[in-house]
N, C-alpha and C positions, 0 to 999 in steps of 0.2 A: 106627224111625220117629220123626220130630220134628215136632210140631205146635204152633202157637200160634193158638188159636181165641178171638177176642174178640167181645163182644156188639155193640159199636158203634164209631163213629168220632167222633161229635159229643158233646161234653160241655159243659154250661153253663159259660160264662165262660172257655172254653179254645178254642184254635185246633183245626182239623181234625186229629184223631189226636194232638194234643199229649199227652194223658194216657198214650198208648201208647208214647211214645218210650222210656222206661226198659224197658218190656217188650221192645221190639224190640232194644235194646242188649243186654239179658240173654240173649234167645233166640238171637240171631245171634252174640253174643259175639266180635265181631271176625273171625269166620271167613268172613263173606260181604261182598263188596265191591259186588256188583251182584245185583239181584233182578229176575226177570221178573214183570211186573204183568199180571194178567188182569182187564181192565176191563169185561167184557161185562155186568155187572149194571147198568151205566149205561143206563137205558132210552132216553135221548135219543140215544145213539150218539156222545156227545162223548168219545171214548176218550182222546185226547191231553189234553183239558182235565181229565179225571179223573186221568190220570197226573200232570199238573202239580200238581193239588190235593193228592194223596197224597204226592208226591215231597218236599214240604217237610219233613214230619216224618221221613221216611226219611233224608233228607240229614243232618238233625240227629243221627240215629242212626248216621251214617257209611256209609250204603248208597245207591247209585245205583239208582233205580227206572226200568225201561224197559218200556213197554207192548209186549205181544206183537204188537200191530197194526203195529209198526214193522218187523217181519220178514216177508220174503216167504214163508217156510215156518214157520208157527207150531209145528208138531210138532217140527221140528228145533230151534227156539228153546227149547222145553221140554227137549229132550234135552241141550242145551248149557248150560242155566241152572245157576247156583249155588244158587238158591232160587226158589220161586214164591210170589207174594203175590196173594191174590184179594180184590178190593174188594167192598164192600157195595152194595146197591141192590135190583134186582128179582131174586130167587132164580130165578124162572121163566125169565126171559130169559137169565140166566147159565147155567143148566143147558142150555137149548136150544142156545145158541151153542157152548159147549165141547163138547157132544156132536156137533153138526154139523161142527165143525172137527177132530174126532178127538182133542181135547185131554183128554177124560175118561180115556181109556186111557193116554195119554202121561204125564199128571200122576201118575196112580195108580202107574205103573211106576217113575217116578223117585223118588217119595216113599217107596215101599216099599223102594227101594234106598238110602234114607238122605238124600235131598235134603230140606232144611227146607221146610215149608209154613206160611205164615201167612195168616190170613184174618179178616175181621170181618163181622158180620151175615150177608149172603148167602154170603160166603166161608166163614163158620163152618158154615152150613147145608150147604154143598157137601161138607164133610168127613164128614158123617154118612152112614148107610146110604141114606137117602132125604131128599127135601126136604119131607116130609109135615108137619113142624112149623114151617115158615116162617110168618111173619105176612103175607106179601105176597099181593096180589090176583093171580090167575092170568091175567096179561095176554097170555100166549102159550102154545102147546103145546110142552112140552119133550120130547115123544116118550117119555115114561116118567118116573117119579119117582126111579128109582135114581140115587144120586150116587156119591161116591168111596169110601164105606164104610171110611174110615180108623179110625173108632171104632165100636163096636157100639151105642152109645146115640144118642139124638136130642138136639139142642139147640134151645131156643126163645130166640132173641136178644131183646134189649130187653124182657125179662120185666117186666111191670107187675102188681102184685098188687092186685086189686079194680078198681073203676071210678071215674073222676072223678065228682064230684057231679053228679047230674042225668042221667047216662048209664045206661040200663037194659038195654043189650044184654048179650050173653054176656061174662063175664070171661075173661081169658086162661086161668085155671085151669079154667073150664068147658070151653073149647075143648080143652085138653090132656087133660082127663078123657074127652072124646068120643074122642080119638085112642086113649087107653088102653083104652077099652072094646072097640075093634076090634083092638088090638095089645097084649094083656095081658102079654107077656113083655119089653116094651121100656121101659127107663128114659128119662125125658125130664128134662133139666136146664134149668131156667129161669134164664138168665143175665141179671142186671140190668145196667144201664148202668155202664160202667167196670170190668167184670169179664170174666174169660175163663178158659180152661183152657190149661195147657201139658201136652202129652202126650209123654213121652220113654220109649222102650223099654217101652211098655205101662203106664207109671205116669202117673196123672193127678193134677195138683195145680192148685189154683185160684189166680188172681192177682186183685188188687183188694181192696176193703175191704168191700163189701156181701155179704150172705148169698146163697146159691144155694138156690132152691126146687126140690126134686126130686119126681118123680111116677112112679108105676107102679101099674097096676091091682092092686087087692087090698091096697094099703098106703096109709096116710094120707100125704098130701103133707106134707113137712117142710122146715124151714129149716136149712141147714147153713152154718156159718161157713167162711170161706176156708181156715182151718187144719184143716178136717175131713179125714178119710180118704175119698177119692172112688173108691177101688179097686172098690167094688161096681158102679160104672157099667160097668166092663169085663166084667161077667158078663151083660150084657144080650143079648138076641137081636134080630136085625134085624126091623123091622116087616114085616107082610105087605101088600104093595102090592095 
């Protein structure tokens, strides 16, 4: 199984997904010419607009991006794809739509058989056992929280430590601690902007320059550098929905 799970697409001072182009080039390594784009996290439903926005960076990485909405049979498109790319946005809508179209099982089967999977934000959440550590407002009913379950741990994209001055609501760490109190056997990785994980044959390594903050009930949250050993994340147990 080969996964590229990124925290975000937008980076200050850079074009959409520009920071990720070297990661795409390294991950796909010239073996993928076309990738099937899953755009359903776009809450407005502008799927071809989303495709065009993301396609610029992929073109610079040497990959043609095609939205699954261009195909009459989405499941067949997944079966025939060289790779699948899942964009960010609303995790709730993304899961609802891929489940309704039968794409959850189709993507899972192909990726388990070796097809590369890349996703950012909601697309990274979808690779987890559930979407229970997304930051997104539940704008629709996905008919269950279970996701692709490619990795046994949870990801919290766009991780931000602490709160901006003047904001007194719960911090991201407090929210993740609440999740841990109900799911004590599950690791959660807080991925900051510009970072992500590459998972290949069960081995996890981090990309990007910022630290990753990891959480699990009964342990102190800690900061790990990108060069750290993240193999412990694969010992996690899926959360209890």
